[in-house]
PDB file with one MODEL, atoms N, CA, C and O in Angstrom:
MODEL        1
ATOM      1  N   MET A   1     201.688 194.191 235.971  1.00  0.00           N
ATOM      2  CA  MET A   1     202.618 192.840 236.074  1.00  0.00           C
ATOM      3  C   MET A   1     203.471 192.717 237.580  1.00  0.00           C
ATOM      4  O   MET A   1     202.829 193.222 238.501  1.00  0.00           O
ATOM      5  N   GLY A   2     204.302 192.352 237.832  1.00  0.00           N
ATOM      6  CA  GLY A   2     204.758 191.794 238.899  1.00  0.00           C
ATOM      7  C   GLY A   2     203.456 191.883 240.477  1.00  0.00           C
ATOM      8  O   GLY A   2     203.584 192.005 241.695  1.00  0.00           O
ATOM      9  N   VAL A   3     202.590 191.775 239.759  1.00  0.00           N
ATOM     10  CA  VAL A   3     201.396 191.231 241.277  1.00  0.00           C
ATOM     11  C   VAL A   3     201.196 189.825 241.423  1.00  0.00           C
ATOM     12  O   VAL A   3     201.186 188.844 240.679  1.00  0.00           O
ATOM     13  N   ARG A   4     200.975 190.164 243.148  1.00  0.00           N
ATOM     14  CA  ARG A   4     201.097 188.600 243.518  1.00  0.00           C
ATOM     15  C   ARG A   4     199.774 187.808 243.178  1.00  0.00           C
ATOM     16  O   ARG A   4     198.681 188.332 243.396  1.00  0.00           O
ATOM     17  N   VAL A   5     199.879 186.588 242.662  1.00  0.00           N
ATOM     18  CA  VAL A   5     198.591 185.743 242.511  1.00  0.00           C
ATOM     19  C   VAL A   5     198.493 184.465 243.640  1.00  0.00           C
ATOM     20  O   VAL A   5     199.530 184.048 244.158  1.00  0.00           O
ATOM     21  N   ALA A   6     197.381 183.973 243.925  1.00  0.00           N
ATOM     22  CA  ALA A   6     197.099 182.624 244.224  1.00  0.00           C
ATOM     23  C   ALA A   6     195.765 181.763 243.888  1.00  0.00           C
ATOM     24  O   ALA A   6     194.631 182.117 243.564  1.00  0.00           O
ATOM     25  N   TRP A   7     196.337 180.529 244.086  1.00  0.00           N
ATOM     26  CA  TRP A   7     195.529 179.655 243.542  1.00  0.00           C
ATOM     27  C   TRP A   7     193.971 179.288 244.345  1.00  0.00           C
ATOM     28  O   TRP A   7     193.895 178.768 245.459  1.00  0.00           O
ATOM     29  N   ASP A   8     192.897 179.659 243.564  1.00  0.00           N
ATOM     30  CA  ASP A   8     192.046 179.292 244.478  1.00  0.00           C
ATOM     31  C   ASP A   8     191.560 177.542 244.163  1.00  0.00           C
ATOM     32  O   ASP A   8     191.711 177.055 243.042  1.00  0.00           O
ATOM     33  N   THR A   9     191.095 176.908 245.090  1.00  0.00           N
ATOM     34  CA  THR A   9     191.065 175.697 244.823  1.00  0.00           C
ATOM     35  C   THR A   9     189.590 175.015 244.490  1.00  0.00           C
ATOM     36  O   THR A   9     189.260 174.120 243.711  1.00  0.00           O
ATOM     37  N   PRO A  10     188.727 175.974 245.583  1.00  0.00           N
ATOM     38  CA  PRO A  10     187.445 175.564 244.427  1.00  0.00           C
ATOM     39  C   PRO A  10     186.802 175.631 243.011  1.00  0.00           C
ATOM     40  O   PRO A  10     186.035 174.867 242.425  1.00  0.00           O
ATOM     41  N   ALA A  11     187.433 176.916 242.633  1.00  0.00           N
ATOM     42  CA  ALA A  11     187.227 177.596 241.326  1.00  0.00           C
ATOM     43  C   ALA A  11     188.106 177.140 240.657  1.00  0.00           C
ATOM     44  O   ALA A  11     187.883 177.207 239.448  1.00  0.00           O
ATOM     45  N   LYS A  12     189.557 176.441 241.111  1.00  0.00           N
ATOM     46  CA  LYS A  12     190.831 175.569 240.308  1.00  0.00           C
ATOM     47  C   LYS A  12     191.139 177.138 239.118  1.00  0.00           C
ATOM     48  O   LYS A  12     190.949 177.067 237.904  1.00  0.00           O
ATOM     49  N   GLN A  13     191.595 178.341 239.790  1.00  0.00           N
ATOM     50  CA  GLN A  13     191.576 179.373 239.058  1.00  0.00           C
ATOM     51  C   GLN A  13     192.989 180.372 239.793  1.00  0.00           C
ATOM     52  O   GLN A  13     193.140 180.675 240.977  1.00  0.00           O
ATOM     53  N   ILE A  14     193.673 180.629 238.881  1.00  0.00           N
ATOM     54  CA  ILE A  14     194.491 181.804 239.562  1.00  0.00           C
ATOM     55  C   ILE A  14     193.966 183.013 240.408  1.00  0.00           C
ATOM     56  O   ILE A  14     193.003 182.306 240.704  1.00  0.00           O
ATOM     57  N   LYS A  15     193.747 184.011 240.972  1.00  0.00           N
ATOM     58  CA  LYS A  15     193.385 184.900 241.245  1.00  0.00           C
ATOM     59  C   LYS A  15     194.084 186.178 242.518  1.00  0.00           C
ATOM     60  O   LYS A  15     195.107 185.903 243.145  1.00  0.00           O
ATOM     61  N   SER A  16     193.611 187.035 242.647  1.00  0.00           N
ATOM     62  CA  SER A  16     194.449 187.587 243.479  1.00  0.00           C
ATOM     63  C   SER A  16     194.049 187.379 245.021  1.00  0.00           C
ATOM     64  O   SER A  16     192.912 187.160 245.441  1.00  0.00           O
ATOM     65  N   PRO A  17     195.360 187.507 245.855  1.00  0.00           N
ATOM     66  CA  PRO A  17     195.445 187.019 246.652  1.00  0.00           C
ATOM     67  C   PRO A  17     194.462 187.203 247.804  1.00  0.00           C
ATOM     68  O   PRO A  17     194.128 188.321 248.195  1.00  0.00           O
ATOM     69  N   ALA A  18     194.119 186.342 248.204  1.00  0.00           N
ATOM     70  CA  ALA A  18     192.699 186.295 249.426  1.00  0.00           C
ATOM     71  C   ALA A  18     192.805 185.487 250.454  1.00  0.00           C
ATOM     72  O   ALA A  18     193.691 184.637 250.535  1.00  0.00           O
ATOM     73  N   VAL A  19     191.588 185.749 251.649  1.00  0.00           N
ATOM     74  CA  VAL A  19     191.750 184.589 252.652  1.00  0.00           C
ATOM     75  C   VAL A  19     191.442 182.816 251.937  1.00  0.00           C
ATOM     76  O   VAL A  19     190.703 182.558 250.987  1.00  0.00           O
ATOM     77  N   GLY A  20     192.020 182.122 252.508  1.00  0.00           N
ATOM     78  CA  GLY A  20     191.774 180.467 251.880  1.00  0.00           C
ATOM     79  C   GLY A  20     192.512 180.354 250.531  1.00  0.00           C
ATOM     80  O   GLY A  20     192.518 179.334 249.843  1.00  0.00           O
ATOM     81  N   PHE A  21     192.947 181.165 250.317  1.00  0.00           N
ATOM     82  CA  PHE A  21     193.508 181.210 248.558  1.00  0.00           C
ATOM     83  C   PHE A  21     195.522 180.999 248.776  1.00  0.00           C
ATOM     84  O   PHE A  21     196.134 181.840 249.435  1.00  0.00           O
ATOM     85  N   TYR A  22     196.195 179.905 248.179  1.00  0.00           N
ATOM     86  CA  TYR A  22     196.944 179.395 248.268  1.00  0.00           C
ATOM     87  C   TYR A  22     198.074 180.418 247.358  1.00  0.00           C
ATOM     88  O   TYR A  22     197.903 180.345 246.141  1.00  0.00           O
ATOM     89  N   PRO A  23     199.218 181.370 247.826  1.00  0.00           N
ATOM     90  CA  PRO A  23     199.680 181.993 246.905  1.00  0.00           C
ATOM     91  C   PRO A  23     200.996 180.802 246.394  1.00  0.00           C
ATOM     92  O   PRO A  23     201.556 179.890 247.002  1.00  0.00           O
ATOM     93  N   VAL A  24     201.164 181.488 244.622  1.00  0.00           N
ATOM     94  CA  VAL A  24     201.447 180.958 244.138  1.00  0.00           C
ATOM     95  C   VAL A  24     202.993 181.291 243.326  1.00  0.00           C
ATOM     96  O   VAL A  24     203.970 180.623 242.988  1.00  0.00           O
ATOM     97  N   GLY A  25     202.545 182.794 243.241  1.00  0.00           N
ATOM     98  CA  GLY A  25     204.111 183.390 242.248  1.00  0.00           C
ATOM     99  C   GLY A  25     203.401 185.060 242.401  1.00  0.00           C
ATOM    100  O   GLY A  25     202.930 185.617 243.393  1.00  0.00           O
ATOM    101  N   ILE A  26     203.572 185.573 240.885  1.00  0.00           N
ATOM    102  CA  ILE A  26     203.842 186.816 240.472  1.00  0.00           C
ATOM    103  C   ILE A  26     203.301 186.481 238.882  1.00  0.00           C
ATOM    104  O   ILE A  26     203.458 185.454 238.222  1.00  0.00           O
ATOM    105  N   ALA A  27     202.544 187.862 238.501  1.00  0.00           N
ATOM    106  CA  ALA A  27     201.769 187.441 237.147  1.00  0.00           C
ATOM    107  C   ALA A  27     202.911 188.526 236.273  1.00  0.00           C
ATOM    108  O   ALA A  27     203.174 189.678 236.618  1.00  0.00           O
ATOM    109  N   ILE A  28     203.532 187.726 234.958  1.00  0.00           N
ATOM    110  CA  ILE A  28     204.096 188.416 234.490  1.00  0.00           C
ATOM    111  C   ILE A  28     203.796 189.446 233.380  1.00  0.00           C
ATOM    112  O   ILE A  28     204.490 190.403 233.035  1.00  0.00           O
ATOM    113  N   GLU A  29     202.586 189.024 232.890  1.00  0.00           N
ATOM    114  CA  GLU A  29     201.351 190.163 231.650  1.00  0.00           C
ATOM    115  C   GLU A  29     200.032 190.570 232.585  1.00  0.00           C
ATOM    116  O   GLU A  29     199.103 190.185 233.295  1.00  0.00           O
ATOM    117  N   ALA A  30     200.658 191.537 232.051  1.00  0.00           N
ATOM    118  CA  ALA A  30     199.191 192.219 232.598  1.00  0.00           C
ATOM    119  C   ALA A  30     197.424 191.419 232.321  1.00  0.00           C
ATOM    120  O   ALA A  30     197.264 190.598 231.417  1.00  0.00           O
ATOM    121  N   ALA A  31     196.478 191.768 233.086  1.00  0.00           N
ATOM    122  CA  ALA A  31     195.565 190.982 232.829  1.00  0.00           C
ATOM    123  C   ALA A  31     194.492 192.362 233.572  1.00  0.00           C
ATOM    124  O   ALA A  31     194.695 193.255 234.395  1.00  0.00           O
ATOM    125  N   GLY A  32     193.148 191.841 232.627  1.00  0.00           N
ATOM    126  CA  GLY A  32     192.136 192.498 233.265  1.00  0.00           C
ATOM    127  C   GLY A  32     190.762 191.808 232.976  1.00  0.00           C
ATOM    128  O   GLY A  32     190.583 190.682 232.513  1.00  0.00           O
ATOM    129  N   ASN A  33     189.712 192.858 233.403  1.00  0.00           N
ATOM    130  CA  ASN A  33     188.318 192.023 233.000  1.00  0.00           C
ATOM    131  C   ASN A  33     187.940 191.783 231.627  1.00  0.00           C
ATOM    132  O   ASN A  33     187.773 192.555 230.683  1.00  0.00           O
ATOM    133  N   GLY A  34     187.801 189.964 231.793  1.00  0.00           N
ATOM    134  CA  GLY A  34     187.480 189.304 230.684  1.00  0.00           C
ATOM    135  C   GLY A  34     188.489 188.514 229.994  1.00  0.00           C
ATOM    136  O   GLY A  34     188.254 187.651 229.147  1.00  0.00           O
ATOM    137  N   VAL A  35     189.704 188.900 230.449  1.00  0.00           N
ATOM    138  CA  VAL A  35     190.807 188.231 230.062  1.00  0.00           C
ATOM    139  C   VAL A  35     191.012 186.671 230.729  1.00  0.00           C
ATOM    140  O   VAL A  35     190.923 186.337 231.911  1.00  0.00           O
ATOM    141  N   ALA A  36     191.365 185.714 229.341  1.00  0.00           N
ATOM    142  CA  ALA A  36     190.872 184.237 230.230  1.00  0.00           C
ATOM    143  C   ALA A  36     192.506 183.298 230.209  1.00  0.00           C
ATOM    144  O   ALA A  36     192.571 182.102 230.494  1.00  0.00           O
ATOM    145  N   THR A  37     193.527 184.018 229.874  1.00  0.00           N
ATOM    146  CA  THR A  37     194.827 183.709 230.702  1.00  0.00           C
ATOM    147  C   THR A  37     195.837 184.783 230.437  1.00  0.00           C
ATOM    148  O   THR A  37     195.808 185.842 229.811  1.00  0.00           O
ATOM    149  N   THR A  38     196.861 184.054 231.226  1.00  0.00           N
ATOM    150  CA  THR A  38     198.137 185.145 232.023  1.00  0.00           C
ATOM    151  C   THR A  38     199.232 184.110 231.927  1.00  0.00           C
ATOM    152  O   THR A  38     199.126 182.945 231.544  1.00  0.00           O
ATOM    153  N   LYS A  39     200.484 184.862 232.415  1.00  0.00           N
ATOM    154  CA  LYS A  39     201.320 184.599 232.162  1.00  0.00           C
ATOM    155  C   LYS A  39     201.619 184.641 233.741  1.00  0.00           C
ATOM    156  O   LYS A  39     201.320 185.588 234.468  1.00  0.00           O
ATOM    157  N   VAL A  40     202.222 183.527 234.128  1.00  0.00           N
ATOM    158  CA  VAL A  40     202.643 183.587 236.153  1.00  0.00           C
ATOM    159  C   VAL A  40     203.508 183.091 236.344  1.00  0.00           C
ATOM    160  O   VAL A  40     203.673 182.077 235.666  1.00  0.00           O
ATOM    161  N   ARG A  41     204.870 183.535 237.598  1.00  0.00           N
ATOM    162  CA  ARG A  41     206.126 183.093 237.817  1.00  0.00           C
ATOM    163  C   ARG A  41     205.875 181.950 238.924  1.00  0.00           C
ATOM    164  O   ARG A  41     205.221 182.239 239.926  1.00  0.00           O
ATOM    165  N   LEU A  42     206.182 181.179 238.820  1.00  0.00           N
ATOM    166  CA  LEU A  42     205.852 180.283 240.009  1.00  0.00           C
ATOM    167  C   LEU A  42     207.321 180.703 241.264  1.00  0.00           C
ATOM    168  O   LEU A  42     208.427 180.888 240.757  1.00  0.00           O
ATOM    169  N   ASP A  43     207.208 180.791 242.485  1.00  0.00           N
ATOM    170  CA  ASP A  43     207.782 181.060 243.003  1.00  0.00           C
ATOM    171  C   ASP A  43     208.051 180.691 244.422  1.00  0.00           C
ATOM    172  O   ASP A  43     208.986 181.056 245.134  1.00  0.00           O
ATOM    173  N   GLU A  44     206.955 179.818 244.727  1.00  0.00           N
ATOM    174  CA  GLU A  44     206.583 179.011 245.713  1.00  0.00           C
ATOM    175  C   GLU A  44     206.219 178.318 246.164  1.00  0.00           C
ATOM    176  O   GLU A  44     205.204 178.134 245.493  1.00  0.00           O
ATOM    177  N   LEU A  45     206.191 177.423 247.130  1.00  0.00           N
ATOM    178  CA  LEU A  45     205.564 175.953 247.219  1.00  0.00           C
ATOM    179  C   LEU A  45     204.809 176.162 248.401  1.00  0.00           C
ATOM    180  O   LEU A  45     205.128 175.702 249.497  1.00  0.00           O
ATOM    181  N   ALA A  46     203.725 176.915 248.158  1.00  0.00           N
ATOM    182  CA  ALA A  46     202.369 176.976 249.320  1.00  0.00           C
ATOM    183  C   ALA A  46     201.826 175.514 249.612  1.00  0.00           C
ATOM    184  O   ALA A  46     201.156 174.739 248.929  1.00  0.00           O
ATOM    185  N   THR A  47     202.461 175.417 251.098  1.00  0.00           N
ATOM    186  CA  THR A  47     201.594 174.405 251.612  1.00  0.00           C
ATOM    187  C   THR A  47     200.339 174.676 253.191  1.00  0.00           C
ATOM    188  O   THR A  47     199.939 173.982 254.126  1.00  0.00           O
ATOM    189  N   ALA A  48     200.122 176.145 252.677  1.00  0.00           N
ATOM    190  CA  ALA A  48     199.233 176.514 253.601  1.00  0.00           C
ATOM    191  C   ALA A  48     198.411 177.277 252.893  1.00  0.00           C
ATOM    192  O   ALA A  48     198.885 177.895 251.940  1.00  0.00           O
ATOM    193  N   ALA A  49     196.916 177.402 253.230  1.00  0.00           N
ATOM    194  CA  ALA A  49     196.372 178.951 252.570  1.00  0.00           C
ATOM    195  C   ALA A  49     196.278 179.727 253.513  1.00  0.00           C
ATOM    196  O   ALA A  49     196.102 179.367 254.677  1.00  0.00           O
ATOM    197  N   VAL A  50     196.409 181.163 253.039  1.00  0.00           N
ATOM    198  CA  VAL A  50     196.839 182.470 253.547  1.00  0.00           C
ATOM    199  C   VAL A  50     195.781 182.397 254.553  1.00  0.00           C
ATOM    200  O   VAL A  50     195.632 183.315 255.360  1.00  0.00           O
TER     201      VAL A  50
ENDMDL
END
């Protein structure tokens, strides 16, 4: 929880921040391997990939 997350456009998934991903917010639920969904607090409007 409290981990920054980013949007991976080609995969159409929220993932950990990385080069080419768009920052979108912070995870508010814990997630691990095999977890398909989690809750995210959206807190930014990204206009450029990191």
